[in-house]
N, C-alpha and C positions, 0 to 999 in steps of 0.2 A: 779852274778859274784862271784867266790870264794874269800873269805877273807883270806889273808896269814899274817903271822907274819912279823914284821919289818925286822927280820933277813932273812926270805925267800925272801922278796921283794928286799933287798940289794943284796942277792946272784943272783937273777934273773937279776938285772940291770948290775952287774959286770961280771958275768960269765954264768949264766944259759941261758939267752937269746941268747948268742953267740953260745953255744953248740946246743941249739934247732935250731937256724937259720942255722948252718952248716949242721945239719942233713936234714933239709927241702931243702936247696939248693942242696945237693947231690941227694936227692930223685927227685927233680924237674929235675935235669940234667939227671938222669937215665931215667925218664919217657919221657923226650923230645927226647931222642935217639930212642925211640920206635915209630913205626907207631901209629897213633892216636887210631885205633881200638884195637891194641895190648895193648896199655897203659890202655884203658878203661877196657878191659877184665882182665888185671892184677889187676887193682884197684878193680874190682868186686870180684875177688878171695880173695884179702886181706880183703875186707869188710866182706865177708862170713866167712873167717877163724878167724879173730881177733875180729870182732864186737861182736859176741855173748858172748865173754869172758869179755867184758867191763861192768862196772857198768851201763852205759847208756842203756844197753840191758834190764836190769830189769825194768827200767823206761819205755822203749818202750813197753815191754810186758804188763806192767800194763795199759798203755794207750790203747793198743789194746783190752784188756779184757773189759775195761770199755766202750770204744767207739763202739765196734762191738760185743756185748754180744751174738748176734744171731749165731755167728760162733763158732765152737768147737776148742779145743786146738790145733789140728793138723793144722787147717786153720790158726790160729794165728801164729803158728811157721813158716809156709810157708811164710806168709806175712812179718814176722819179718826178716827172712833170705833174702827175696827179697829186703826189705828196706835197709839192710846192704849192699847188692850187689849194689844197686843204689847209696848209699852214697859213697861207695868206688870208683865206676866209676866216680861219679861227681868230687871227689877230684883229681883223676888221670887225669881228662880231663882239669884241669886248665892250664897245660903247653901247651895244644893243642887248646886253644880257638882261637888262630890265624889260626890254620889249619882248624878248623871248619868254621871260617869266610871265609877263602879262598876257601873252597870246599863246600860252602853253598848249592848250587843246588844239589850236589851229596849226601850230608849228611842229608838234611832237607827237609821234605815235608811240605810246607807252605799252610795252609788253612785260608781263611778269611782275606787275606792281605788287601782287600779293606777297612776293618774297621780301620786298622792302617793308611792307606793312607788318609782316610777321616779326621782323626785327624790332619794330617800334612797339609791338604789343606783348612781347614775350617776357618783359621785365628783366632781361639779362643784358650784359654788355655784348656788343657785336661789332663786326667790321664790314665795310663795303670796299671792294677793290676794283680798279680799272686800270687802263693803260692810256698811252698818248694816241688815242684814236679819235678821228673826227674832231669835234669840239669837246674835248675831255672835261672841260669845266662843267658841262651840263649834267654830269653824273651826280654832282653834289646837289644841283637844283632838283633833279629827279627825286632824290631822297627827301628834300624839304616838301615837295609836292605830295608825297605819300605820308607826311607826318613824322618823318624821322630827322631829328637834329643830329648833325655830325660835326666832328672836328677834323680839319684837314691841315696838312703841312704844305707850305709853299715856299719856293725860293725867292726871297725878296731881291729885286734888282739893286745893283750897287747905287744907282741914282735915287736918292731919297724922295725927290719930287715925283719921279715916275712911279716909285713904289706907292706913294699915296694915291696917285691917280688910278693905278690898277686896283688898289685896295677898295676904292670907292666903287669901281666897276664890279668887282667881285662881291660887293655888298648885296647885290641882287641874288646871289647864290644862297643867302640865308644860312651860312655855315660859320662855325667858329674857325677863324683863320689864324694859324700859328706859324710865324716865320721859322724857317729851318734852323736848327741848332739845338743846344742842350735844353733850352727852355721849352722848345716844341716837344722834345721827347718826354719831359716831365709833364707837360700838359696832356699829352696823349695817355700816359699812364694814369694820371689823375682822372681823366675822362672815363677810362675803362673801369677804374676802381669804384666810381660812383654809379656804375651801370649804364654809362653812356655809349656812344657809338663813334667810330673812327673811320675816315675814308683815306685810302692809301693808293697812290700810283705805284704799281709794283714793277714797272718796266724801266726804272731808272738805274743807271750804272752807279754803284756804290763801292768805292775802293775798299771800304772796311767790311764789305759783305763777304759772301762765300761764292765760289765758282759753281754755277748751276747751268746745265745745258739749256741753250735757247737758240732755236733755229740752227741746230747742228754745231754750235760752238759754245764753249764755256763762257758765261757772262757773269761778271761780278754782281751779285744780287743781294740786296738788303734783306735782312731777316725779320724786320719789324712786324710784318703781318703774322709770321709764324710764332714769334715770341709772344705777341699779345693774344693770339688765338689759343695757344697752348696754355699760357699762364692763367687765362680767365675762362678756359673751356668755352670759348665764344664762337658762334657761327660766323662764317665768312661768305658774304653774298657778292658774286661778281656782277658788275654793271657794265654793259657794253653800249657805247654810243656809235651809231652808224649815220653818216651824212647821206641825205637824200638829194636827188637832183634838183637843181634850181634853188638858189638862195639859201637862207638860214632855216632849213627844215631837216628834221632828224627822226630816226627811229631809235628808241632806247629800250634795251632789253635787260631786265633783271633776271638772273638765273637762280636756280635752287642753290642752297649753301654747298660749298665744296665739301667733298668727302675726304677729310683729313685724318691722318693717324693721330691718336690721342694718348698712346701709351708707349712703353718700351724706352729705349735709349733716347735721351732728349736731343742730342746732336743729330742723330739719324732722323728723328721726327721732324726737326726743323728743316733739314735738307729735303725730306720727302714733301713737306708742305710747300716749299718754294718751287720744287720741281713740278708739283701739281699746278701751281699758279702759272709757271712759265709755259707749261704745255697748253694750258687753256689759251693764253695769249698768242701762242704760236698758231693755233687754229684760227684765231681772229685775223692775224696778219695774213695768213694764206688766203682767207676768204676775201678780204678787202685790203690788199697790200698798199694801194695808193692812199689809204686813209691813216696810215701809221707814220710816226715821226722818224723817218729814216735818217734825218739830219743829226739825231742824237748819237753821241758816242757810247753806244750800248756795250760794245765789246772792246777788249784791249786791242790796240793797233798792231 
């Protein structure tokens, strides 16, 4: 998180956040007026046009060069442009999460739904995991559509008005939303203890995590998935979101539960669990590299 001076923080609280929120509200209102597919296409255009001009594009290009060195520069540029297109579409689809939910059968091809339903029906706590692919928010909605209520952790924006706007948009996901922090950790533990279910994005950099190989380099990886799965002997179902051509349309795949180690040394088991998760996501990245969030600081610089 960027550190700002006391003067900058004071400006943000008194005026800056209000200006930012007004701009975001206007943009949301404009996108809401558009059909969902048109909004998605517009967001993709904005992402392709503005994204490469941002500083985050240099970081994404560096990540690509290091993670996929077997590809040439032209391939890296195509993937980077596709990644900006996907990110722009994902942001533009927030005002239409309710539309996607209402038109689910029209917009989403669901595969492996039986694995999610099995979690809902087995009477045990369980986990669903995914990564920042396509519109990753839809993994939670897929769970709801199969009768599985989940709790998910999200990083709240610094701007409280924008946070409330996004929270309303995420309401269509029908999930328990827990702002990142100590309260969220307690909420997840409480959910598992009462036999509930948790959704986790497992491809986020976490400085307090452990180094686990990901695309050829050690990446600081959070162990929450492993800790909860091992402590509660809980199944872990991966859910993959794949963006389809043209507009806000997707294929969502729920996979069989991961085969995770359940005995032996606890530290080794945790590392093995997170290695299994990272290897799974590696395969997804290699299959659809333009749909992953390369702009994220996944590895140490």
